[in-house]
C-alpha positions as CSV (number, residue, x, y, z in Angstrom):
1,M,191.1,-38.8,27.1
2,I,191.6,-41.5,24.5
3,K,188.1,-42.1,24.0
4,N,187.7,-38.0,23.4
5,R,190.5,-38.3,20.9
6,V,189.1,-41.1,19.2
7,R,185.6,-39.4,19.0
8,G,187.4,-36.4,17.6
9,R,189.1,-38.2,14.9
10,W,185.7,-39.8,14.2
11,L,183.9,-36.7,13.8
12,W,186.8,-35.3,12.0
13,K,186.7,-38.3,9.5
14,W,182.9,-38.3,8.9
15,G,182.7,-34.2,8.6
16,V,185.4,-34.5,5.9
17,L,183.3,-37.3,4.2
18,A,180.2,-35.3,4.6
19,L,181.8,-32.2,3.0
20,G,183.0,-34.1,0.0
21,L,179.6,-35.6,-0.6
22,L,178.2,-32.3,-0.5
23,C,180.8,-30.8,-3.1
24,Q,180.0,-33.9,-5.4
25,Q,176.4,-33.0,-5.3
26,G,177.2,-29.3,-6.1
27,R,175.8,-27.7,-2.9
28,L,179.1,-26.1,-1.7
29,F,181.4,-23.8,-3.7
30,A,184.9,-24.1,-2.9
31,A,186.2,-20.3,-3.1
32,D,189.8,-21.4,-4.2
33,E,188.8,-23.0,-7.3
34,T,188.4,-20.7,-10.3
35,L,187.6,-21.2,-13.7
36,E,190.0,-20.0,-16.5
37,F,187.8,-18.4,-18.9
38,P,189.8,-17.1,-22.2
39,L,187.9,-14.6,-24.0
40,G,186.1,-16.3,-26.9
41,Q,186.6,-19.8,-25.9
42,R,183.6,-21.5,-25.6
43,Q,182.6,-23.5,-22.5
44,L,181.0,-26.8,-23.1
45,F,179.4,-29.3,-21.0
46,L,181.2,-32.6,-22.2
47,D,182.6,-32.7,-18.4
48,D,182.6,-30.9,-15.2
49,V,185.4,-28.8,-15.6
50,G,184.3,-25.1,-14.4
51,V,181.3,-26.4,-13.0
52,A,180.2,-25.7,-9.3
53,R,176.6,-27.1,-9.3
54,I,174.3,-28.6,-11.6
55,E,170.7,-29.4,-10.4
56,N,167.9,-31.1,-12.5
57,L,169.6,-31.2,-15.6
58,Q,170.4,-34.4,-17.8
59,R,173.2,-34.7,-20.4
60,T,172.4,-35.5,-23.7
61,M,174.8,-36.5,-26.6
62,H,173.6,-35.3,-29.9
63,R,174.6,-37.2,-33.4
64,P,175.6,-35.4,-36.5
65,A,173.1,-35.4,-39.4
66,K,174.6,-37.4,-42.3
67,K,174.7,-35.9,-45.5
68,G,176.0,-38.7,-47.5
69,A,179.1,-39.1,-49.7
70,V,180.8,-36.0,-50.8
71,I,183.9,-37.8,-53.0
72,R,182.8,-41.0,-54.4
73,P,185.0,-43.7,-56.6
74,D,185.3,-43.0,-59.9
75,P,182.8,-45.7,-61.9
76,T,184.8,-45.7,-65.0
77,Q,187.9,-46.8,-63.1
78,P,188.5,-50.7,-61.8
79,R,189.3,-49.3,-58.3
80,G,186.9,-47.8,-55.7
81,T,187.3,-47.8,-52.0
82,L,188.2,-44.2,-50.8
83,Q,189.6,-43.6,-47.4
84,I,190.9,-40.6,-45.2
85,R,193.0,-40.3,-42.2
86,T,192.9,-36.5,-41.9
87,A,190.8,-33.6,-42.5
88,P,190.5,-31.1,-45.1
89,F,192.0,-27.6,-44.6
90,W,191.7,-24.1,-45.9
91,V,194.6,-22.8,-48.1
92,E,193.8,-19.0,-48.3
93,E,196.2,-18.6,-51.3
94,M,193.8,-21.0,-53.3
95,R,190.9,-19.9,-51.7
96,A,189.8,-23.4,-51.4
97,F,189.9,-26.4,-49.4
98,R,192.4,-29.3,-50.0
99,F,191.8,-32.9,-48.8
100,L,194.2,-35.8,-49.3
101,V,192.3,-39.1,-50.1
102,A,193.6,-42.5,-50.7
103,D,192.0,-45.2,-53.0
104,T,192.9,-48.6,-51.2
105,A,191.0,-51.1,-53.4
106,G,194.1,-52.5,-55.1
107,T,197.3,-54.2,-53.9
108,R,198.9,-50.8,-53.5
109,S,197.1,-47.5,-52.3
110,L,196.8,-44.7,-54.7
111,F,196.8,-41.1,-53.1
112,R,195.4,-38.0,-54.7
113,W,194.6,-34.3,-53.8
114,F,191.0,-33.0,-54.0
115,R,190.0,-29.3,-54.0
116,S,186.7,-27.4,-53.3
117,S,185.7,-24.0,-52.4
118,D,182.4,-25.1,-50.7
119,G,183.5,-28.2,-49.1
120,L,180.8,-30.2,-50.9
121,H,181.9,-30.3,-54.6
122,W,185.4,-31.8,-54.9
123,K,187.5,-31.7,-57.9
124,P,190.5,-34.3,-58.2
125,G,193.8,-32.8,-58.6
126,G,197.6,-34.0,-58.6
127,Q,199.0,-36.9,-56.7
128,P,201.7,-36.2,-54.0
129,K,205.0,-37.7,-55.2
130,L,205.4,-39.5,-51.6
131,G,203.0,-42.1,-50.5
132,M,201.1,-41.1,-47.6
133,Y,197.8,-41.1,-45.9
134,M,198.0,-38.0,-43.3
135,V,198.7,-34.4,-44.3
136,V,198.2,-31.2,-42.1
137,Y,198.6,-27.7,-43.1
138,D,200.4,-25.1,-41.0
139,P,199.9,-21.7,-42.7
140,Q,201.7,-19.8,-39.7
141,D,205.2,-21.9,-40.4
142,P,207.6,-19.0,-41.2
143,D,209.3,-21.4,-43.7
144,R,206.7,-22.0,-46.6
145,A,208.8,-25.3,-47.6
146,R,207.7,-26.8,-44.3
147,R,203.7,-25.8,-44.5
148,Y,202.4,-29.3,-45.7
149,K,203.5,-31.9,-43.1
150,T,203.2,-35.7,-43.0
151,V,204.1,-38.6,-40.6
152,R,205.6,-41.5,-42.2
153,P,204.6,-44.3,-40.0
154,N,207.5,-46.1,-38.1
155,E,209.9,-43.9,-40.4
156,G,209.7,-40.5,-39.4
157,V,208.4,-37.4,-41.0
158,A,208.2,-35.1,-44.4
159,V,207.5,-31.6,-45.1
160,S,206.4,-30.0,-48.6
161,P,205.9,-26.4,-50.1
162,D,202.9,-27.5,-52.0
163,G,201.6,-31.1,-51.1
164,I,203.2,-32.5,-54.1
165,E,207.1,-32.1,-53.9
166,W,208.2,-33.7,-50.4
167,M,211.3,-33.7,-48.3
168,V,212.0,-36.6,-45.8
169,V,213.3,-34.6,-42.6
170,P,216.4,-36.3,-41.6
171,G,217.2,-37.4,-38.1
172,V,213.6,-37.7,-36.8
173,P,212.7,-41.1,-35.8
174,G,209.4,-42.8,-36.5
175,V,206.5,-43.3,-33.9
176,P,205.9,-47.0,-33.7
177,T,202.5,-48.1,-35.0
178,A,200.7,-50.9,-36.4
179,D,198.7,-50.4,-39.6
180,E,196.3,-47.7,-38.3
181,Q,197.1,-43.7,-37.6
182,N,195.5,-40.4,-37.6
183,L,196.9,-36.9,-37.5
184,S,195.7,-33.4,-36.5
185,F,197.2,-30.2,-36.0
186,D,196.3,-27.7,-33.0
187,P,197.0,-24.3,-34.4
188,V,196.0,-22.7,-30.5
189,N,198.8,-24.6,-28.9
190,R,200.9,-25.3,-32.1
191,Q,200.8,-29.0,-31.4
192,F,200.7,-32.1,-33.7
193,L,198.6,-34.7,-32.4
194,L,199.3,-38.3,-33.8
195,S,197.2,-41.3,-32.8
196,V,198.6,-44.7,-33.7
197,K,197.4,-48.4,-33.4
198,R,199.2,-50.4,-30.7
199,G,198.2,-53.5,-28.5
200,G,195.6,-53.1,-25.4
201,P,194.1,-55.4,-23.0
202,H,191.2,-56.6,-25.5
203,G,193.3,-56.4,-28.6
204,R,193.9,-53.1,-30.8
205,A,194.4,-49.8,-28.7
206,V,195.3,-46.1,-29.4
207,A,198.7,-44.6,-28.5
208,L,199.3,-41.1,-28.8
209,A,202.4,-38.9,-29.5
210,V,202.7,-35.2,-29.7
211,S,205.0,-32.6,-31.1
212,G,205.4,-28.8,-31.0
213,D,208.0,-28.4,-33.5
214,F,207.3,-31.7,-35.7
215,A,210.8,-33.0,-35.0
216,N,210.8,-34.0,-31.3
217,W,207.8,-36.2,-30.2
218,D,206.7,-37.1,-26.9
219,D,205.2,-40.5,-26.9
220,Y,202.5,-40.8,-24.4
221,G,201.9,-44.7,-24.9
222,V,198.4,-46.0,-24.9
223,V,196.0,-43.8,-23.9
224,F,192.8,-45.4,-25.1
225,S,191.7,-48.9,-25.2
226,A,188.8,-51.1,-25.1
227,D,187.6,-52.4,-21.6
228,D,185.3,-55.3,-19.9
229,R,182.4,-52.8,-20.3
230,D,183.0,-52.6,-23.8
231,Q,182.8,-56.3,-24.2
232,E,179.6,-56.5,-22.2
233,L,177.9,-53.8,-24.1
234,G,179.4,-54.9,-27.5
235,R,177.7,-58.5,-27.1
236,Q,174.4,-56.7,-27.0
237,V,175.1,-54.4,-30.0
238,I,176.3,-57.2,-32.1
239,A,173.2,-59.3,-31.2
240,A,171.0,-56.5,-32.0
241,R,172.4,-56.0,-35.3
242,L,172.4,-59.6,-36.2
243,A,168.6,-59.7,-35.3
244,D,167.8,-56.7,-37.7
245,A,168.3,-57.7,-41.2
246,T,167.8,-54.0,-42.5
247,F,171.6,-53.9,-41.6
248,Q,174.6,-55.2,-43.5
249,Q,174.8,-58.9,-42.3
250,P,178.2,-60.8,-42.1
251,Y,179.3,-62.9,-45.0
252,F,180.8,-65.4,-42.7
253,T,179.0,-67.5,-39.9
254,P,179.1,-65.3,-36.8
255,D,180.6,-67.0,-34.0
256,P,180.4,-65.7,-30.1
257,S,183.8,-67.3,-29.5
258,V,185.2,-64.3,-31.6
259,Y,183.1,-61.9,-30.2
260,N,185.1,-58.8,-29.4
261,V,185.3,-55.1,-29.3
262,D,188.7,-53.1,-29.7
263,V,189.8,-49.8,-30.9
264,Y,190.6,-49.8,-34.8
265,N,191.5,-46.1,-34.9
266,M,190.9,-42.7,-33.2
267,G,190.8,-39.3,-34.5
268,V,192.0,-36.5,-31.7
269,F,191.8,-33.0,-32.2
270,R,191.5,-29.8,-30.0
271,Y,188.1,-28.1,-30.0
272,E,187.7,-24.9,-27.8
273,G,189.1,-25.8,-24.5
274,L,189.5,-29.6,-24.3
275,Y,190.3,-32.5,-26.7
276,I,188.0,-34.6,-28.7
277,G,188.4,-38.2,-29.4
278,L,186.5,-40.3,-31.9
279,P,187.2,-43.8,-31.7
280,A,186.4,-46.2,-34.2
281,M,185.1,-49.3,-32.1
282,Y,185.6,-52.5,-34.2
283,H,183.0,-55.2,-33.2
284,A,184.3,-58.5,-34.4
285,T,181.5,-61.0,-35.2
286,S,183.0,-63.8,-37.5
287,P,186.1,-65.7,-38.2
288,N,187.5,-65.5,-41.8
289,P,188.2,-68.9,-42.8
290,D,190.8,-67.6,-45.5
291,N,193.0,-66.1,-42.8
292,A,193.5,-65.1,-39.3
293,N,191.6,-61.7,-39.3
294,T,187.9,-61.5,-38.5
295,E,184.8,-60.1,-39.9
296,G,182.7,-57.3,-38.3
297,F,181.9,-53.7,-38.2
298,H,182.7,-50.2,-36.6
299,L,180.8,-47.6,-34.6
300,I,182.2,-44.2,-34.0
301,Q,181.9,-43.2,-30.3
302,L,182.7,-39.9,-28.6
303,A,185.2,-39.3,-25.9
304,C,186.9,-36.1,-24.3
305,S,190.2,-35.2,-22.5
306,R,191.7,-32.3,-21.0
307,N,195.2,-33.7,-21.1
308,L,195.3,-36.1,-24.0
309,K,196.2,-38.8,-21.4
310,T,193.0,-39.4,-19.4
311,W,189.7,-39.8,-21.3
312,R,186.3,-39.6,-20.6
313,R,183.6,-41.8,-22.3
314,L,180.7,-40.0,-23.5
315,G,176.9,-40.8,-24.4
316,A,177.0,-43.9,-22.5
317,R,179.1,-45.4,-25.1
318,Q,176.7,-45.3,-27.7
319,A,177.1,-44.6,-31.3
320,F,178.1,-41.0,-32.2
321,I,178.1,-42.2,-35.9
322,G,176.4,-45.3,-36.5
323,A,175.9,-47.7,-39.4
324,S,173.5,-46.7,-42.2
325,R,170.7,-49.3,-43.3
326,R,171.2,-51.6,-46.4
327,Q,168.4,-50.0,-48.6
328,S,169.5,-46.2,-47.8
329,G,171.8,-46.0,-50.8
330,A,174.7,-45.3,-48.2
331,Y,178.4,-46.5,-48.1
332,D,178.7,-46.4,-44.2
333,L,177.0,-50.2,-43.9
334,T,179.8,-51.8,-42.0
335,Q,183.3,-50.0,-41.7
336,M,183.7,-46.4,-40.8
337,I,187.0,-44.5,-39.6
338,G,186.0,-41.5,-37.9
339,P,186.6,-37.6,-38.5
340,S,190.4,-36.4,-37.7
341,N,188.9,-32.9,-37.0
342,A,186.0,-30.9,-37.0
343,V,185.8,-28.4,-39.8
344,I,184.0,-25.4,-38.5
345,R,181.5,-24.0,-41.1
346,G,179.7,-21.0,-39.6
347,D,177.6,-22.3,-37.0
348,E,178.0,-25.9,-38.0
349,L,180.8,-28.5,-37.4
350,W,181.5,-30.5,-40.5
351,F,182.8,-34.1,-40.0
352,Y,184.4,-36.0,-43.0
353,Y,184.6,-39.7,-42.4
354,T,185.7,-42.8,-44.2
355,A,182.7,-45.2,-45.1
356,L,182.8,-48.6,-46.4
357,K,180.1,-50.9,-47.5
358,Y,181.8,-54.3,-46.7
359,R,184.7,-55.5,-44.5
360,F,186.1,-58.8,-45.8
361,S,189.4,-59.9,-47.1
362,G,190.5,-63.0,-49.0
363,M,187.8,-65.0,-50.5
364,V,183.9,-64.4,-50.3
365,K,181.2,-66.5,-51.5
366,V,179.3,-65.0,-54.5
367,A,176.2,-67.0,-56.1
368,G,177.7,-70.1,-54.3
369,K,181.0,-69.9,-55.5
370,W,184.1,-68.6,-53.6
371,V,186.0,-65.7,-55.4
372,P,188.6,-63.2,-54.1
373,A,187.2,-60.2,-52.5
374,S,189.1,-58.0,-55.3
375,D,187.1,-59.9,-58.0
376,F,183.6,-59.0,-56.1
377,R,181.9,-56.5,-58.3
378,P,180.7,-54.1,-55.8
379,D,184.0,-53.9,-54.4
380,R,184.6,-51.3,-57.1
381,D,182.4,-49.0,-55.5
382,A,182.7,-50.1,-51.9
383,G,184.1,-47.1,-50.1
384,A,183.6,-43.2,-50.2
385,V,184.3,-40.0,-48.0
386,C,181.2,-39.0,-46.3
387,L,179.9,-36.1,-44.3
388,A,178.0,-35.5,-41.3
389,V,177.0,-32.0,-39.9
390,L,176.5,-31.1,-36.3
391,R,175.3,-27.9,-34.9
392,R,178.3,-25.8,-33.4
393,D,179.2,-27.0,-29.9
394,G,176.6,-29.4,-30.6
395,F,178.2,-32.9,-28.9
396,I,176.5,-32.6,-25.4
397,S,173.7,-30.6,-24.1
398,L,172.4,-30.0,-20.7
399,D,168.8,-30.6,-20.8
400,A,165.9,-29.3,-18.7
401,N,162.1,-30.1,-18.8
402,A,159.3,-27.8,-17.3
403,T,161.1,-28.1,-13.9
404,A,163.7,-25.5,-13.7
405,G,167.3,-26.8,-14.1
406,I,170.4,-24.7,-13.0
407,I,174.1,-25.1,-13.6
408,E,176.4,-22.8,-11.6
409,T,180.0,-22.0,-12.6
410,K,183.0,-21.7,-10.7
411,S,184.4,-18.3,-10.0
412,F,186.2,-16.5,-12.5
413,T,187.6,-13.1,-13.1
414,L,185.6,-11.3,-15.7
415,A,187.4,-10.0,-18.5
416,G,184.8,-9.5,-21.3
417,N,181.8,-7.1,-21.4
418,R,179.3,-9.5,-23.5
419,L,178.4,-13.1,-22.8
420,W,177.1,-15.4,-25.5
421,V,174.9,-18.6,-25.2
422,N,174.2,-21.5,-27.4
423,V,170.7,-22.7,-26.6
424,D,167.9,-24.3,-27.9
425,A,164.8,-22.7,-26.0
426,V,161.9,-23.0,-28.7
427,A,159.5,-24.3,-26.2
428,G,161.2,-22.7,-22.9
429,E,163.7,-20.0,-21.9
430,L,167.2,-19.5,-20.3
431,R,167.8,-17.0,-17.8
432,V,171.5,-15.8,-16.4
433,E,172.4,-14.4,-13.1
434,M,175.7,-13.0,-12.2
435,L,176.8,-13.6,-8.7
436,D,179.6,-11.9,-6.9
437,G,182.2,-13.7,-4.5
438,A,179.8,-13.9,-1.7
439,G,177.2,-15.5,-3.7
440,Q,174.9,-12.4,-3.9
441,V,173.2,-11.7,-7.4
442,I,174.4,-8.6,-8.8
443,A,173.1,-8.8,-12.2
444,Q,170.0,-10.6,-14.0
445,S,169.5,-11.1,-17.5
446,E,166.5,-10.8,-19.9
447,P,165.0,-14.1,-20.7
448,L,166.2,-15.8,-23.7
449,A,164.0,-17.9,-26.0
450,G,164.2,-19.7,-29.2
451,D,166.7,-21.8,-31.2
452,L,169.7,-19.7,-30.5
453,V,173.2,-21.2,-31.9
454,R,175.1,-17.7,-31.2
455,A,173.0,-15.1,-29.2
456,P,174.2,-12.3,-26.8
457,V,172.7,-12.2,-23.4
458,Q,170.7,-9.1,-22.7
459,W,170.9,-7.3,-19.4
460,P,168.1,-4.7,-18.4
461,V,170.5,-2.1,-17.0
462,D,173.6,-2.2,-19.1
463,N,176.2,-4.4,-20.3
464,L,178.8,-6.4,-18.0
465,A,181.7,-3.7,-18.3
466,R,181.0,-2.3,-15.0
467,F,182.0,-5.8,-13.4
468,K,185.1,-6.1,-15.5
469,D,188.1,-7.6,-13.5
470,R,185.8,-8.6,-10.6
471,L,185.7,-12.4,-9.4
472,V,182.3,-13.6,-10.3
473,R,180.2,-16.5,-11.2
474,L,177.4,-17.2,-13.5
475,R,174.1,-19.1,-12.8
476,F,172.0,-20.4,-15.9
477,T,168.6,-21.2,-15.3
478,L,166.6,-23.1,-18.1
479,R,163.1,-24.9,-18.6
480,N,162.2,-26.9,-21.3
481,A,165.5,-26.2,-23.0
482,Q,168.9,-27.5,-24.3
483,F,171.9,-25.7,-23.2
484,F,175.0,-26.3,-25.3
485,S,177.8,-23.6,-24.4
486,Y,178.5,-20.3,-23.3
487,W,181.5,-17.8,-23.6
488,L,182.7,-14.3,-23.2
489,E,183.7,-11.9,-25.8
């Protein structure tokens, strides 16, 4: 009897384990797991949420195409290191974008508004009467005097009707931070997302605080930090960079004893149904003999989260925005602070980011003589606001070669009557099948081919209205194609 019980427990244990392995491989579907599929919300492939099965597909990270500097330092002025910590936003009353930019070349930062109708050509404007790096715009706030909002690091918050005149909001405590922070606004959830610099296991790390009313902040603490794998990969990246003279090299002698990777800053923003993080991973290469800081360089990586607390690293921790080469005429040779948000422009995502030619402080050696970094002539044109452009939804694709690849969704209640896809199938095709709760095919699409950023799926019989409110699944089959997203309208 004891033997039978033991044998029964053994079979049960290994049966559960086998079931788990099959589920992980996507060969079984759990009927009680359904996909939340809001109309119009694009389903991306940055993680496995909503996915029941994937076969013969490979995830690929895509880097945005650099377009160069869009706001440069004024060559007639003695200053010239421009930086940003928020994204530009559209102001309907002005029929223009507004953008707050800081010039940090001197001992005290100067802040100025820039304005543009196309996002490319920017004209300088007024200066806010309160020093700040971060501003978001909330056009739905019923109080027009509070539509412009800023966080004052360690102090509190302030609001403004026009971005020039500001009022400090009394009674709002500051969110603790070191010397870096980043701010974005999620208009869907009406939530403000503030990332700040704090200490982590390998140096700088990122903490996150959120607020729905811009008064009460929920501090999640440190949510993103470098780990041992970052240190391992970082040494390889540093060695490769030092061996390539086409990249900007350190002014100070590299020293492996100071090699380290930590998180200098991270823009966090909501995109479709998830959150995107763009951490600036700082790679320390050299000690600075004049102070306790180090010399090094940044690489912007890509991460995502569903709850803002746990983050998934993407692209095998490779650079989403990397450094440009010395003879390219670019600004992003050494330091970069990643985008604070993605600006949607038609079928593209526009990313504005801080790009600096050099990282040094204190003294630098020029023509054999040590001089203050602020006196070094190139510092007058050392940093600019740059733009990089990505295909809409183009962070990660599921790729198939000549062998058919399949992705099958979890069940969802069909609410719309038109399915759309974002796929690059110039040399191949994408087909879609709709399945019922029993896994039987109830509709098959016409094949799609071409580079289709926003294409409706065509069905040979009629549209999907006849299946509305039914529990269904989608099965996508692709060959020689890259699949970015799908959604219902």
